[in-house]
C-alpha positions as CSV (number, residue, x, y, z in Angstrom):
1,M,191.9,39.6,201.3
2,A,194.9,41.1,199.5
3,A,192.7,43.6,197.7
4,L,191.1,44.6,201.0
5,E,194.6,45.1,202.6
6,F,195.7,47.1,199.6
7,R,192.6,49.4,199.9
8,R,193.3,49.9,203.6
9,G,196.9,50.8,202.8
10,V,195.8,53.3,200.3
11,V,193.4,54.9,202.8
12,L,196.1,55.1,205.4
13,V,198.6,56.7,203.1
14,N,196.0,59.2,201.9
15,F,195.2,60.0,205.6
16,F,198.8,60.8,206.4
17,R,199.3,62.8,203.2
18,T,196.1,64.8,204.0
19,L,197.3,65.4,207.5
20,L,200.7,66.7,206.2
21,F,198.9,68.9,203.7
22,T,196.5,70.3,206.4
23,V,199.4,71.2,208.8
24,L,201.4,72.8,206.0
25,F,198.4,74.6,204.4
26,Y,197.0,76.2,207.6
27,G,200.5,76.8,209.0
28,F,201.4,78.7,205.8
29,L,198.1,80.6,206.0
30,A,199.1,81.7,209.5
31,V,202.5,82.8,208.4
32,C,201.0,84.7,205.5
33,C,198.6,86.5,207.8
34,V,201.6,87.8,209.7
35,I,203.8,88.6,206.7
36,L,201.1,90.5,204.8
37,L,200.0,92.7,207.7
38,P,201.6,95.8,206.1
39,C,199.3,95.3,203.1
40,L,196.4,96.3,205.4
41,V,197.6,99.9,205.2
42,L,199.0,99.8,201.7
43,P,197.0,100.2,198.5
44,Q,194.7,97.3,197.8
45,R,196.7,96.1,194.8
46,Y,199.5,94.9,197.1
47,L,197.2,92.6,199.0
48,Y,195.8,91.2,195.8
49,R,199.3,90.3,194.7
50,G,199.9,88.8,198.1
51,A,196.7,86.7,197.8
52,H,197.7,85.5,194.4
53,L,201.1,84.4,195.7
54,W,199.4,82.7,198.7
55,G,197.1,80.8,196.4
56,A,199.9,79.7,194.0
57,A,202.0,78.5,196.9
58,S,199.0,76.7,198.5
59,F,198.3,74.8,195.3
60,W,202.0,73.9,195.1
61,I,201.8,72.5,198.7
62,Y,198.6,70.6,197.6
63,R,200.4,69.0,194.7
64,L,203.5,68.2,196.8
65,C,201.6,66.5,199.5
66,L,198.7,64.8,197.6
67,G,199.8,64.9,193.9
68,T,196.7,67.0,193.1
69,V,197.0,69.3,190.1
70,C,194.9,72.5,190.1
71,E,193.7,73.8,186.7
72,F,192.1,77.2,186.0
73,R,190.4,76.6,182.6
74,N,189.4,79.5,180.4
75,F,190.4,82.1,183.0
76,D,192.2,84.1,180.2
77,S,188.8,84.8,178.7
78,L,187.4,86.6,181.8
79,P,186.0,90.0,181.0
80,D,188.4,92.9,181.6
81,A,185.5,95.0,182.9
82,P,183.4,94.5,186.1
83,C,181.1,91.4,185.9
84,I,179.5,88.9,188.2
85,I,181.2,85.5,188.6
86,A,178.8,82.8,189.8
87,C,180.6,79.6,190.7
88,K,179.5,76.2,191.9
89,H,180.6,75.6,195.5
90,Q,181.7,72.1,196.5
91,S,184.8,72.6,198.6
92,A,186.9,75.0,200.7
93,W,189.3,74.9,197.6
94,D,186.8,77.0,195.6
95,T,187.2,80.1,197.9
96,V,191.0,79.8,197.8
97,A,190.9,79.5,194.0
98,L,188.7,82.5,193.3
99,V,190.1,84.8,196.0
100,S,193.6,84.2,194.7
101,H,193.1,83.9,191.0
102,V,190.3,86.3,189.9
103,P,191.7,89.7,189.4
104,M,190.2,92.6,191.4
105,N,187.6,90.3,193.0
106,A,185.0,91.2,195.6
107,I,183.6,88.0,197.0
108,V,180.2,87.6,198.7
109,M,180.8,85.9,202.1
110,K,178.9,85.1,205.2
111,R,179.0,88.0,207.7
112,S,180.4,85.6,210.4
113,L,183.6,85.2,208.4
114,I,184.3,88.9,208.6
115,A,184.4,88.6,212.5
116,I,187.4,86.3,212.4
117,P,190.4,88.1,213.9
118,I,192.9,89.4,211.3
119,Y,191.5,87.1,208.6
120,G,188.3,89.3,208.6
121,L,190.5,92.4,208.2
122,Y,192.0,90.9,205.1
123,L,188.6,90.1,203.7
124,L,187.4,93.7,204.2
125,K,190.6,95.0,202.6
126,L,189.9,92.8,199.6
127,S,186.4,94.4,199.3
128,A,184.5,91.3,200.4
129,L,180.7,91.7,200.5
130,P,179.4,90.5,203.9
131,L,175.9,88.9,203.7
132,D,173.6,88.3,206.6
133,R,171.6,85.3,205.4
134,G,169.0,85.8,208.1
135,A,168.2,89.4,207.2
136,G,166.0,88.5,204.2
137,V,165.2,91.3,201.7
138,S,167.1,94.0,203.5
139,A,170.3,91.9,203.2
140,L,169.8,91.6,199.4
141,R,169.2,95.4,199.1
142,K,172.4,96.1,201.0
143,L,174.2,93.5,198.9
144,I,173.1,95.3,195.7
145,R,174.2,98.7,197.1
146,L,177.6,97.4,198.1
147,G,177.9,95.5,194.8
148,R,177.3,98.7,192.8
149,K,180.1,100.4,194.7
150,R,182.5,97.6,194.1
151,A,181.6,97.4,190.4
152,A,182.0,101.2,190.1
153,S,185.6,100.8,191.5
154,G,186.4,98.1,188.9
155,H,185.8,94.9,190.9
156,R,184.5,91.6,189.7
157,I,181.7,90.4,192.0
158,V,182.2,86.8,193.0
159,I,179.2,84.8,194.4
160,F,178.5,81.1,195.2
161,P,174.8,81.1,194.1
162,E,173.8,78.1,196.2
163,G,175.1,79.9,199.3
164,R,177.0,76.9,200.7
165,R,179.0,73.9,199.7
166,R,177.2,71.1,197.9
167,L,178.2,67.4,197.6
168,P,179.0,66.2,194.0
169,G,175.8,65.0,192.4
170,A,173.5,66.7,194.9
171,E,170.3,68.4,193.7
172,P,171.0,72.1,192.9
173,D,169.8,74.6,195.4
174,Y,170.2,78.1,193.9
175,K,169.3,81.1,196.0
176,S,167.8,84.4,195.0
177,G,170.9,86.5,195.7
178,V,172.6,85.9,192.4
179,A,169.5,86.9,190.4
180,A,169.1,90.1,192.6
181,L,172.7,91.0,191.9
182,Y,172.3,90.3,188.1
183,R,169.2,92.5,187.9
184,G,170.4,95.2,190.3
185,L,173.9,95.7,188.8
186,G,173.1,95.2,185.1
187,L,176.4,93.4,184.6
188,P,177.3,90.3,182.5
189,C,177.6,87.1,184.5
190,V,180.3,84.4,184.1
191,P,179.1,81.0,185.3
192,M,181.9,78.7,186.6
193,A,181.9,74.9,187.1
194,V,184.1,72.9,189.4
195,N,184.8,69.3,190.4
196,S,186.7,70.1,193.6
197,G,184.3,68.1,195.8
198,L,185.7,64.9,194.3
199,F,189.2,65.6,195.8
200,W,188.8,68.1,198.7
201,P,185.5,66.7,200.0
202,R,183.1,68.6,202.2
203,R,182.4,65.9,204.7
204,S,185.6,63.9,204.9
205,F,189.0,64.7,206.3
206,V,190.9,62.6,203.7
207,H,191.6,64.1,200.3
208,R,191.9,62.2,197.1
209,S,194.6,63.0,194.5
210,G,193.7,63.9,190.9
211,R,193.1,67.1,188.9
212,I,190.8,69.8,190.3
213,V,189.4,72.0,187.6
214,V,187.5,75.3,187.8
215,E,186.2,76.3,184.4
216,A,184.9,79.7,183.2
217,L,181.8,79.0,181.0
218,P,180.4,81.3,178.3
219,V,179.3,84.7,179.5
220,I,175.6,85.4,180.1
221,P,174.8,88.9,178.8
222,P,173.0,91.5,181.0
223,G,169.4,92.4,180.5
224,L,167.7,89.0,180.5
225,S,164.6,88.4,182.6
226,R,165.0,86.7,186.0
227,E,163.5,83.5,184.7
228,V,165.6,83.3,181.6
229,F,168.8,84.2,183.5
230,M,168.3,81.6,186.2
231,A,167.4,78.9,183.7
232,R,170.6,79.6,181.7
233,L,172.8,80.0,184.8
234,V,171.6,76.8,186.5
235,G,171.7,74.8,183.2
236,D,175.2,76.0,182.3
237,I,176.7,75.5,185.7
238,E,175.1,72.1,186.4
239,A,176.0,70.7,182.9
240,G,179.6,72.0,183.2
241,T,180.0,70.6,186.7
242,A,178.6,67.2,185.7
243,R,181.1,67.1,182.8
244,L,184.0,68.0,185.1
245,E,182.9,65.4,187.7
246,A,182.8,62.8,185.0
247,E,186.3,63.9,183.8
248,G,187.6,63.7,187.4
249,S,186.1,60.3,188.1
250,R,188.0,58.5,185.3
């Protein structure tokens, strides 16, 4: 009985801590959307700096409210030149992390996100690549054309190769977009693993405290066949994510 009451108490505490974080996080996001408005007409580098500060402050709020530490592992080894970054997607945290901490990023996003007032303008200013998932092959061709333009201007192309958030331990579901980008752009690819779904879950309001890690894995060189590339990408990301999930579950 005492153990059950203790667990209920922990759940209740986590609920209110999550509620406080949610209010502060989205409130701070709204404030930043107003403060950073001048960046929409300034050179892009100013908005990247603003995004980095927003991310750093958001992770500080996360730690303050929930005690969760955010670790960016091996990010100092990211290529200096344009590349493709393919990251496992488990949580809203992943987008915040990559938008704010990958230098000169151009992230592949659902077209519907670009339509959000003000927020969509920031995404466009940050060279986001809108993807219409229902447009099939034509959408991939447009994605490659835009990706080439972004790479030519020095951007790193960021993509979640499964297209949507996946629960920890779920069967992998990798889409064709990442292979099309890899073959069409001729760039190296950096796989990334995460364990964010353990702490900022997809289907639950309540967060769990701990250490969220996003880890840059060894670079996959350009020029591999589609089959070899996908086998290595999926193998590296899934193995890395399983390792981080085991680390986060201790």
